[in-house]
N, C-alpha and C positions, 0 to 999 in steps of 0.2 A: 261353736255352740257354747252357750253360757247357762249356768245353773245358779241363778241369783240368790237362792236361799241357802246354798251350800257354803259352809265355812271349812277351811282347812286346805291342805295340799293333797291333791289326788293325782296319782300316777296310774295311767290306764294303758296296759299292754305295750309298754315302751320298749323299743328296740333300736339299736345302732349297730350297723354292720359296716366293716371296713374291708372291701375286696374279699368278701366271703367269710371274714372273721366276725363272729357274733360277739362283740364286746359287751353288749347288753341285749338280752334276748327275752322279749315278752314278759317284762317286769311290771307288776301291778302292786300298789300299796297306797295307804293313806296316812297322813299325819294330821291329827286333830290339833286345834289351838291348845297350847299348854303341854303338848306331848313331846317327849324326847325319844327319838328313834335312832338307834345305832346301826350302822351298816358295817359289817365285818366280813372278812374273807381273806384268802391269800392274795399275794401280788398277782395282778392280771385277772382278778375275778370280775372286774367291771365297775368297781366302786367309784373311782374318780371319773370315769366316763359318764356314769350316771349323774354325778354332781354337775359335770359340764352340760349335760342335757337339761337338767332342771334349771340351771342358771342362764341358759340361752347361748352359751359359748359354742356348743355343738348342736346340730339339727338332727332330730331323730329320723331314722329310716322309716319307722312306723310308730303308731301310738300317739297318745296325747298326755299333756300335763295341764292340770287346772289349779288355779290359786283362788280360793274363795269363790269358786264357781265360774271364774273367767279362764278361758283357755289361753295359755301363755306359750305353748310350744310354737316356735316360729317367730316369736318376738325377739327384738334385739336385747342384749344383756342389760343395757342401761334402762330400757323400758321396763323390764322385769324388776330391776332394782327399785324403780320408782313405784311399782305396784306393791312393794313391801317384802320382797324376797332378797335377803342379803346373803353373802357367802364369803368365806375365806379360802385361801389356796393351799395346796399341798406343800409348796415351797414358799418361803417368806417373800411377800411382795410389798416392799415399802419403797418410797421415793427417797433415795439416800440424802439428797440435798435439802429436802424440806425439814423444817423443825418438827419435833414431836407434836407440838400444838397444831401446826398447820396440817400435819398428816391426819390428825383426828378431825379437824375442821373439814378436810376434804371429804370425809365420810358423811358429813351432814348435807352435802349438796343435793342429793335426791329429794330430801324433805324440804330443803331451803327454797328450791325452785317453786314459785307459785304456779297454780294451775287455774285454768278457766273452768266454769261449770261443765263444759263439754269434756274435760279431762285432758286437754292439750295445754301446752305451755302458753302463757300470756305473751303479749307483745314484748319482745326483748328490750325495746326502747323504754318501756315502763320499768323494767328491772334495772336498767342503767340509771334512769332518773331517780329511782328509789335509793340506790346506793350513793349517787353523787350528792343528792340533796337531803339525805337522811329522812325520807318520808316515814310517817309513823308506822304504816303497815310493814314496810320493809325493815324498819328498825326493830320492830317486835320479832320478826322472823330471824333477824340476825342475833338478837339476844337469846332466842330459843335455841338457835344452832350452837351458840357459844356455851349455853348451859348443857346441851347434850354432849358436846365434846368434852367439857370439864368432867361431867359425871362418868363418861366412858373411860377417861384416863384415870380417874380416882378409884375406879373399881379395882385397879391393880395395886392399890396401896401406894407405897413409896417407890415402886418399880418404874413408874412413868411420870407421874405428876411433878415431882421435883426436877425432872429432866425435860420439862416441856419446852424449854428454850433451846435445847441442844439439837443438832442435826441428827436425823435418823441413822445415818451411817455410823455414828459414834456409839450406838447401843450394842449390847451383847446380842448373841444370836437369840437367846431366850426372850430378851426384851423386844427384839424386832418382831418375834412371833406375837408377843403380847400387844405390841403396837398395831399389828395387822388386825387382831381381834377387836381392839378398841375402835379402830376405824370402822369396822363392820357394825359394832354396837352403837356408834354415834349416829348412825342413820335411823335408829329405832325401827328396825324391820319387824314385821309381824311373824315372819318365819326366817330362819337362818340356817345355812348349810355350812358346817365346819368340816373341812377336808384335812384330816389328821392334825388337829390343833396341837397335840402333844409331841409331834415329830421332832426328834433331836433334843428333847428335854430329858433331864435325869430324873430319878424317882422322886426327889423332893420337889422339883419343879412341876412334875406331873401331878403330884398330890395337891400342890398349890392351885394348879389349873382346875383340877377336879372340884376343889372347894369353891373356886370362882364360878364355875358353871352351875353348881348347886345353889349358890347365892343368887345368881342371875335368874334361875328358875323361881326362887322364892320371891324376888322383887318384881318379876314380870311374869305372873302366872299364866298369862295368855300367849306367851311367846312359844311358838313351836320350833323344835330344833331337829335337824338331821345331822348326825355326827358320824363321820367315817373315822374309824380308829382301830389300831392294832393292839393297843394296851388294854387288856381286859380288866385290869384293876379300875381303870377309869370307866369303862363300859358298864361294869356291874353296878357301880355307884350311881351313875347318872341316868341310865336308860330305863324307860318304861317298857320298851320293846326292842328286841334285837332282830334284825334281818340278816341272815347269812347268805352271801352270794358265792357262787362257784361257777366258773366258766360262763358268766353273764346271766345266770338264772338264779332264782331264789331257791336255796337248798332247804332252809328252815326259817321259821319265824315264830316269835312268841316272847314271853317274859325271858329275861336274861338266863336264868337257870335252865329254863325249858329249852330255849334255842341252842345254847352252848352245850347242853348235855344231850342233845339229839344224837342218836346212834350214827346217823349218816354224817353228821358234822365231826364227831370224834373219829370215825373211820377215815374221812376224807383228809383231815389235817393231822391226826396223831397216830394213825395206823390201826390195824385190826386188833392188835394185842392189848391196847389200852382200854380199860373198862371204866376208870374213874372219870368224873366230869372234868372239863377244862378248869384248871385252878385260876385264881384271880390274878396271879402274877405272870401268866402265860401270854404269849403274843400269837396272833394269827397272821401268818405271812412273814 
């Protein structure tokens, strides 16, 4: 089913069961263009499984996912990426032997591939001819891809751009995480799923990433983001809305202060004795 006038990411009663274990259980929510939604909860709450479902890596047991009115659950991950939904991974995923520049260019492939009016890929021979003979249309697409890769790397200041000729394996852990985010952003998705982007980063690196995400929101006000994160200092600064998951279900949802201060959230994660809201330096999980 398609809802052509609908814009945004919509999750409708989504579930994923593994041999009786309900990793995601009847979850529904929406993300509007330009909105940032944070998913928080303890380890095993179903956050990363939910990201896998939205990006097409896992197939749902039941329920549906819609992107701008088009049903995408059941589509292959690469098809979902071409439709404008990008994602990062919980652990760093870089191609170690590729240069930093080529890694960013790899992210542009979804938008670089030309499409026919029907939505499918055009004749691959035309793509080969465009590359070999430098045809004007293909050259313009190549220039646009190089611009997108350059802008994505330069978002990270001097962390990546001066190293663009170096192999990815030579980067520090934090810079490999940054390179993965740059690769996602180079595709210019309309919605992006960040799975623990600050994992393994120290407080100063986390603060730098927070500022980058805020700058990204300012420069691309129509970009919708879903961010899985344990670091609440980041969540409180970037999120318009927080969804708290527990045992695969939504426990609470609302503005950061409202959701994180919900009595059931405090009881579930901090114990009955605690009465104060979760502070900004705390971690969930």
